[in-house]
N, C-alpha and C positions, 0 to 999 in steps of 0.2 A: 427399444422403446421408442426411439427418436422419429422424427419424420423422414428425414431423409435415409435411414437406416431400411424402414419397411416397406416406403413409398417405392426404393429401387427393387421391393421383390416385386412387383407390380399386383398386389392382391393385399389383402386383408386390409391394413390400416389404412393403406392409399383409398381403398373405397367408403372405409366409415367415414374418413376424411370429406368427402365428398358431398356426405349423408348429416355432416353436421345440419343442425338446427341453425340458422342466422342468429339466435341468440346465445349462441356459444354457452359458458359456464354459468351467464351471471353471477351475482355478489355470494361468497362464500356465506356458510350458513355460521350466525354468529351465536344462537343458543343452545344446547345440547338437547333443551327440550323440543326440539325442533326438528330434530335428526331421528334417523332411522335405519341400522347396522343391522342387514337380514342376508343368510348366508345361503343362497340357492344348492341344496345338495340334494343325490339321488344320483342314481344308475347310468351310466353311460347311455344313451339312446335316448333318454325318456326326455329332452326336448329343453332341458334348462337354459341351454345358449339363444336357442331362438325364441323361447318366453320371455329372456331379457330383453330381447331386440323388440318384440311384440309391447313390453312395458316403458322401453326407450321411445318408439314411435309414438304409443299414446300420448305420451305426455310433451310429444314435440322436441325433445334430445335429439332426435334423428328425424328426417324430413323422409325415409323410408326405412324399411329393412333391408339387412341385407341375407345372405345365404350361407348354408355349410358348405355345400357342393361348389359355390363360386369363392368360397375362402375371402368370405366379404364380411362376415360377422364382427360386432367391435370387442367380444369378449375375444376370440380367436385370431390372434395376429401371429403369433409365434410361427414359423416356417414349418418346424415339425406338427402345430395344432393345424394347419392347412394342409401338410401333406396326409396327414393322417385322419382328417376331418372328425376328431374328436379333440376337447379339451385337455390339456396336459399341467396346465399353471393357472393360478388363481389371477381372477381379473376383475377390477373394481369399476361398477359402471352407476356412477350416480346418477339420478333425476329429482326433480321437483314437482311436487303436487301443493299446489297451495303454497302456504306458508314451510311444507316440511321436504325437507332435504332425504331421500330413499339411499343409502349406500347399498347395492345389488352388489354383493362379492359371488361372481360364477365360480363354482369349484369344479376341479376336475371329476368324474364320476367312474375311470377308471379305478383301480384297486393299485396299481403301481405308484397314483400319484396322490397317495393319501397324506402325507406331507404337506400340500398345498389344501387338500381339504382341513386339515385341523388346524392350519395357519389361515383357513376362512372363518372356521368358527371359534380362533381365538377373537378374531377382529369384530368377530357380529354380536350382536343382542339378541338374535335369533336366528330360527332356522327354518327354511321355507321347504318341506320335503317334496320334490316333483315326481310324481309317479306318472309311466306311461297309460294312459288307457288299452294301449295294443298289448304291452310286455307284463304289466303287474310289478307286485311286489318282490323281489328277490330276497335271498338269504342276507346279502350284505347289506341292502338297505334297513332290513329290520334290525341287525346289529349295531347300523350307528343309530336307529332311533333308540334303542336301548342305552347307547351312549351317550347321547345325548339328556338322555333322562337321567343317567348317573350325576351329571352336572348340573341340572336345573335348567338348562337352555329351553324356553320358549318354543314352541312349535306350532307349524301348521300345514295343510297337506292340500298338494294341488295336486289333480288328476288332468291330466296335458293330455294334447291329443286326441280329444274325443271327437273330433270330424273325421278322422281313420276310418278307413271301410272296415277294417277290423276293429274298430274299437270295442270296448266291452263295460262301459261305466260300472253299470249295476254291479258284474262279477268282480271290477278291479275294488269296487269302494269297499263289496264284503271281504275281500281280501286284507286291505287296509284294517277294517276293523278286527280283522280276528288278528293280526300281525301288530298292532300298534296298539290295541287298544280301545278304549272309549272316543273314538274320533267319530265328528257328524260335523254332516255338511250344511253349508249355511244356504244353499239355493239349490235346487233340483232342477235339469235340465229339460227344455222345453224344446220337441220333436216338430218339424214342418215337413211335411213329405220324407218322412223317417230321416232327416236331418236335424242335426242338433242345431238352433240358430238363437237360440239365448237363453237366459236362466230365470226362474222364480224366486225372489229373495223369500225365505220363508217365515220372516220375521216381519216384513214389511209388505209381504202380498202383492209386490209390484213384478214386473217382467222387464228384465234388460233385453230386448228384441236386437239382434245384430245381422236380423235377415240379411238376404242377397237386395240390392236395390237401395241400399240405407248408408247415407255416408257415414254416419256411427250406431254406435246403438238408442234405441230408443225406448222409452219408458213407458209403459202402460199398466193399468190396474188387471189384475190376473182374472181370469173369466172365472165362472162359476164351476165348471168341470175343473178347469185347471188345480184351483184352490180344493176341491175336493180329493185330488189323486195326490195333491201333494199335504193333505192333513195329516197322515200318518207320520211322516217327517216333522212336519213340523210340531207336531206334539211328543216327537222325542225328543227334538231341538231343546223346545223351550224346557222339557225337564231335563235336561243336562246343563242347562243352564243355572236353572234354580237351585240344582244339587252345589251347584259352586257358589252361592251366593252368600253372601254374609248375613243377610237377611234371614234369620230363621221361622219368620211367619209366613214368608213368602211362599212356599210350597203348602201350609194348610190353607191360604186363601186361594191357591191356583188349584188344588184337588177340591176345593169346596167350590168350585163354579168361579171365579172372580176372574176379569179379564185384568191381564199383569202389562199395562201401558209397554210401548215400543221403547221408550227412553229407557227406562227403569233395565229391560231386558237387556240392550244395546250397552249399558254400562256394565250392567253385571258380567257380561261375555267378555267387555276389553280386561275388566281388572282379572277375570280369571285367563284370561291367553298370558298377558304379562306376568300373573304368580306362575304360570307354565303347570295349571292343573286340567287346562278346559285345550282342544286341540278340533280345532275348527278345517273343515275338508270344502275346497272349491272345485270345481270343474273350468278348465279351460280349453281355448283351441288360439294357439299360439297366432294359425294361419289366417283363422277367420276373424280373432279379436273375440270372440267368445268369452267371458269373464274376466276381462282384462279392467272393468268399470271397478268391480264388485273385490278383485283381486287389491287393487290401488286403494281402494277405500279400509280391506285388511291390513295394508303395510304402514299405511298410516293412523290407523284408529284405532287399532287393536294391540299392534306388536308395541315393546316397550321402547323406551328411549333411553339413551345411555345411563340417564340419572335413577333409571328404576331398575339397575345391574349391579350386582355386586364388582369391585375391581380386582384385577389381580393382586396377589401379595408383594408388598415391593420391602427392599432392605437396603442398608448403605453399602459402601463399597467393600466393606468387611465382613459383611455377611449378617450383619446385627438387623434384627428387622426395625420398621419403620411404621409409624399408626398408619391406621387403614386410610386410602386415598378415597377423595371424592369427587366426582365428574363436575370440578368447579372451574371455570375458566382464568377465573382469578386464584389460582391454587398453585403451587409448586410442578411445572412442565415436568410430563413423565408421558413418553410415549414410547411404541414398540416399532422394530420393523419386522414386519410380518411377509413381505417378499420382498427380493431383490433379484435384480437383473444388469448386465452387461452391456453395456450400449455403447458401439462405437466412437460415436460423437461426445455423447453425455456421460461417458464413464457407469459406475455404479446408481443405479435407479431403486430407491429402494422406498415402498411403501410402508408408511407408518400410521399406525392408529393412534389417537392422541387420548390417552386417559385421563389427563389432567393436565389444566394450564391452559397456556394458548401459545403457540409455536410461531413466532414472527420472522417475515425475510430479513436477513441481514443481523441474526443475531447468533452469538456463538454457544454452543451447547458441548456436552459431553456425550461421547460413543463408547458406551463398555457394553462386554461380551465375556460372559464367564460361565463356564457348567459344560461346555460342549469340548471338551479336551479329547475325548474319545472320539469323536467324528473328524479330528485333524482341524476344530476350532480352537487356537489358544488362546487364553483368557487375554484379553486386550483394553486399552484407556486409552482414549484419545479426545483432544476438544479441535474442534470444528465449525467453519462459520456458515451457516446455511444461505446459500448464496443463490438458491435457484427455489422457491414453493409452488408446485403445482398442486394442481384438480386433475386427477386420471380421470379418465374418461376412457377405459380397455386402455391402449398404446396410445390413444391423444393426451396429450399433456396441456395444461390451460394454464397457465400462472394466475395465482391468487396470492394477497399479501399476507396472509395469514390461515392458520389453522385453529378453530377453537378444540377443547374436551369436547370430545363424543365423535367426532368428526375422522376422515381419514383424508392423508394427503399422499405426495410423493415429493422426493428429496432427490437434486440430481447435482452429480458433480462431487459426491461424498467420495473420501479417499479410503478408509477402514470399515466401514460400515458393511454389517453381513446381517443376514435375515436370524431372527431371536435377540437382536442386541438393543438394547436400552436409548434412547434418547433424555435426554434429561438437564435440569440446568447445570451450567458448567459450575457456580458456586455451589451448588449442592446437588452433586450427583449420586443416583440410585439406579437400583437395578430391581426389574420387574422378573420376579420366579417365570423359571421357562416353564412353556406348554409342553408337554409330553411326545416326544420325535419316537415315530416308528424306525423299528430295526431295521436296517436293509441287510437282506440275509439270502442276498442269490450273488455269487460273484461271478467276475468277469476279467478273465487277465488280458491285460492288453500291452504291446509295445511299439515304437514309432519304427518304421519300414526302414530309416534309417539314423544314425547318430544324431545329426542335425532334427530328426523328429523327436527323438527321444529328448533332447533339450525342451524344446516347443510343447512336447505331451506333458512335461512336468512343470512349465511356466503356466501352461492354460489348465491343467488341472486346479492348479490353487484358486484361480479365479472360479472355477465350476463349485467347486468345494465349500468356495467362501458364502455362494448365493444359494447352494441347495443340501440344505442339513440333514437330508434322508440319502445323500452320496457319502460312502465313507471310503476312502484311498488306503492302503496296504501295501507297502513295499516289503513282502514278504523275506525275513531274513535267511529260511531254509531254503525254501527254492527259486529266490532274488526273483519271484516274480511279481510285477504290478498288477495289484490286482484291483478293481473296483467292484465295492458292495453294492449293490442294485436294489431296487423292489421288488423288479421281475423284468422280463423281457422289455416290454414299452420302455420302461422308466430308462433302462442300456440303452434303447435306440435313441432314445433323445439325447442321453448323454455323448455319446458318439456322434451322432449326428453335429451335434455343438462345436466338439471337436474338432470335428474335420472342417465344418464352417469355419473355424477360425487356423486352416491352412495346414492343419496337421495329419500327417498321412499316417496313418496306425494299423495295426492288425488283429486282429484277437487270437487268442491260441486256448488249449485245453489249460484247465486250470490242474494246478498239480497239486496234489494232497500230501503235503508235510509227514513222508512216513519214516520212524526209525529203522533200526537196524538191533539186534542182539545175536549173543550166541547162544544157540538152544543147545549145543553139546559144548565139553569143557575141550581145550585145547591145547596142545605147549606148541613152541616155536622159539628159533634162534633167530636174530635179527643180527646179519653181521654186514657191518659199513665201512668197507676197505679201499681205499683209493689210494694208488702213487701215480704221480705224473710226474717225479722231479722235484726236488725242495723238499717242503714240508706236506704232509700226505694226511690224510683221514683215517683213524682207526677205532671202531666202535664196537664191540660184540656184548649185546644182552641174549640172554634167555629167559622168557617169560613163562607161566603159567596164566590160562583167560578161564576163567568157570563163570555161568551164569547168575546172576543174583533175582531173586524176588521183585515182579514188577513194582517200579517204583520206587527201588533200593537205591538206585541212583550210580555211580561210581566208586570204586573202594581201589585205593592202591597200594600193594604189600611189599614190604621190603623183606626179604629173607638171602640177604647176601650176609655170606660169612666168609672170615679169613681176608677180609677186604681185596675180593676180586676186582669188584666194580668198586672204586675209590667213592668214599660217602660225598664228596661234592660233586659225581654224576648221577646218583641218584633221581635226583631231582631232573636231571637232565632228560632221561628215559622218562619218565614220569610226563617232561612236557611234550616226548613226540607222540607218547602213548593218546595223551587227551588231542591232540595237534590232528592225528589220525582219526580220533572217534569223531571227530566234528568233519572229516571229510568223508566219514565211512568206508566201509572195507568191499562192500559187495554191489550196492544200488546207488550209492553218493548220499544216502543220507544218514543222518548223526548214529553212532553206537552209542547206548544208554545200558544201565543196569547190568553192569559186569563186576569182576573183581579180577584184577591182573596183578599176579604176583612177580616181582622180578627173586629169580632164584640162580643166575649165574652170571658168568661174562668173563671179558678180558679186556685188559687195556693195553697201550702201546705207551713208553716212556714218554715220547715226544710227538707220536702223530693223536693221540687221543686229544678230545678236545669235546666242549657243552655241544656244538653244534652237529659233531660225529654222533653221540651219543643220542642228541634227539633224534636223528635220522634212524638209528639203529632201533631205537622204542618204534617209530613209526612202520618199519619193516618187517620188524617180528609180529605186531598186531597182525597185519596184513597176512604174515605167513601164518600165525594162527588161525584166521580168519578161513586160508584156504583147506586147514586139516578138519575144519569144526562144520558144523549144520548153522546157517545164518538166518535167522527168523527176522521175518519182515514186522513190523508193529505199525498199527494203522490209528489216527485219532480217534477215539468215542466222545461224542455230546452228550450229555443230558438233556434231554427235551421235552419240552412241555407243550403239548396241542393244546388249543381252544377251538374246540367244533361245535355247530349244533347237534343235538341229540342224536337228531335223524340221520346224521350222517358218521357218528361213533362206528358203525359196524364197518363202511367201507374203509373208513380210514386207519381201524385196527387191520384189517384185511391187508391192507397197503402197507404196513408198516412191516408184518412177514414177506413180503418181497424184498425189504430191504435189509434183511439180516436184522433188525429191531429186536429189541428187548423190552416190552411192555413189563412196568412195574408196579403201574396201577391207574386208577381212574378216580375222578371225583367230582359229584354234581356241582355246579358253579351257581347255579339258578339261571333264571332269562331261559330255562330249554338250552342251557347249554353245559357242555362237559370237557373236564380235562383230562388229557392221558398224558400219563408222563411214559417217557421210554429212554432207552440206551440206543443211540443208532451210530455208525461208522459215518465221520465225516462226508467218506466216498460219495454215500447213498443220498447226501443233503443239497447236493451243487444244484440241484433242479427243484429243491422241496419246493420255496416258495412259490412257483408255477403249478407242480403239481397237484398240491394243497387246495389250491385255488380253485383247480379243476373239479376236484373230488366233493367240496364243500359250496359250490356256486357261488365261491367268491367271498366265503365269511369266514372260513379257516385263518387260524391264528398262530403262529409257535414262536416259540423262543429257545435260545440253546447256550447252553454254558461247556467249557470243555472238561472233561470227566479223566479221560486216561487215554492212554495207547493202550489195544491189544492187539492180539496175533493176528495177522491176517490167514482166512483159512485156505487152506491147501486147493480149495477148487475155484478161487478168485484170485484173479491175476490183475493185480493194482495197473491203472494205467498210466500212474507214474512211476513203476518199478524201471522201468527201462531209460529212465532219466539218470 
């Protein structure tokens, strides 16, 4: 994230640095009521990044816009973003309109990077849904709208790219209303020679004209023809605003023919948007500037300040609830790390949303992280001095002396901070309730090209896990593989690219499914371990009978020695040998389970018998028994719950039948979605995160939990069986 690092790439941040306005960042915000935190959300390709560039340019934060193709946008400075030409990480882009500071949080639109999307929603107080006038509304965006509705997030919609030759504004507006509900436009496009050159404000009755030949949008009264064309939309908007008004007499007055003044309508509109019960729509073009003025008015005038939104729950370090926080600059310091990056010059760079208090430079704060041990984040607490407090503009960092409640800042050169950690007072440390993290469900097995690369891989993985809570690293004790659990192929590609950029030479290999072995038929065998090489030898003979047990019954060792043919102190040695061989496997190298081994005979030598000899004999006897019996491979089966749109249920159920899945039920969960319960072999789930996304247009989700091991069908050859 540093200037040196990114400038060396020749693109991205260097271009943004050259385009900065001479005013730089200006003084930091000093009052929460003058701050707006807005997450830009929507599908990849909707135009969020260019829309942010246009807003930055419109407010003077940039002297000119960058381009996606040139890798010069402020948001996308990561090498992976420039290479893939899409956002893969959360970016904070502050701009100033009058006295109001707006922190735009540009979130990735691709499903693999939903972790940064959720981080952006956590740091925001409102969501701006960016919908392409060309591509329309997809199922994933509709699902995200429903998620924001569940958490009460205020929302608005921008229909972007209305200048595109294939744009269909009216059709996309209708699709938004069908999928999102009662969303209403605040303005209608004005066309000149079939091109959209401006917007007619439905409440104000004025036209903002961004036609060619103007230095910026000009304001003019709407013509009579324009007013007449817009009247149906205006009436619908006014009725929608009045329906949300707290003044119960307003509707009666309106229906009675009274004219409702603009100030009353605007005030009621803003209150309803803040409350999250009214969702305005605007049309924009990032390239021509249409709608930028209206969008800035919406961001600053209608969206809530941090003081108007509830804050997350907080506990002390022992988990005891602490009274509700308020967004008070003079209150106790509480902030949360919403994103972390590693910079070779600056160390850990943490984006922090301050919920309460004021964070100042050169103060000692408490860094606490709890509750993510399942992701490789061990609980940790430390005190660190804030030596560098910055205001971020994408990857550009600008020093500021303080950051008040409601604002977002960047801390550099921290030692232990990770994404999701709480920043609080050293004398009164607190923990913010963690936000919901998506579960990574696509495994990728990797190993270093050499032993030294294995060491470098382990070292650098620790850094990447610290900054990416959607990545889980597992060293499988059975297959001995290092497995990276990712959100999908694009996420895996970014993780591997970052490892390679640290100088790690690595290779990916097929993921081995951890199978089990068991005896399908009874068998008996003799284990004879006799060695004589001069002096003290080794002598042990044991006879065993092996029989299968019910699935999940485990291992049982039975001693039926009579007459002391195997002394009592060697009985345990035979069992140890059998258990050791069970761990190693008897056929394909996988652990043996669910058998009963009965020791029925054996021989000893008064001098050469020993504990080690009888352990070896026990292991040998089990191998010999396996050669006489039929060995059954067992594969892990997971209980899977799949959440899909109702329209995708048929396709998903058909696909399950091809995966040897056994469906156990379906449940309607509302929002036109269905949950499908099934039992599916793990080998069929290796790429299911990708394939389910393709089946459901990106809106399908699933969760899994280990259920049991079942026999592998005779017509299925597991990829790992030869290992």
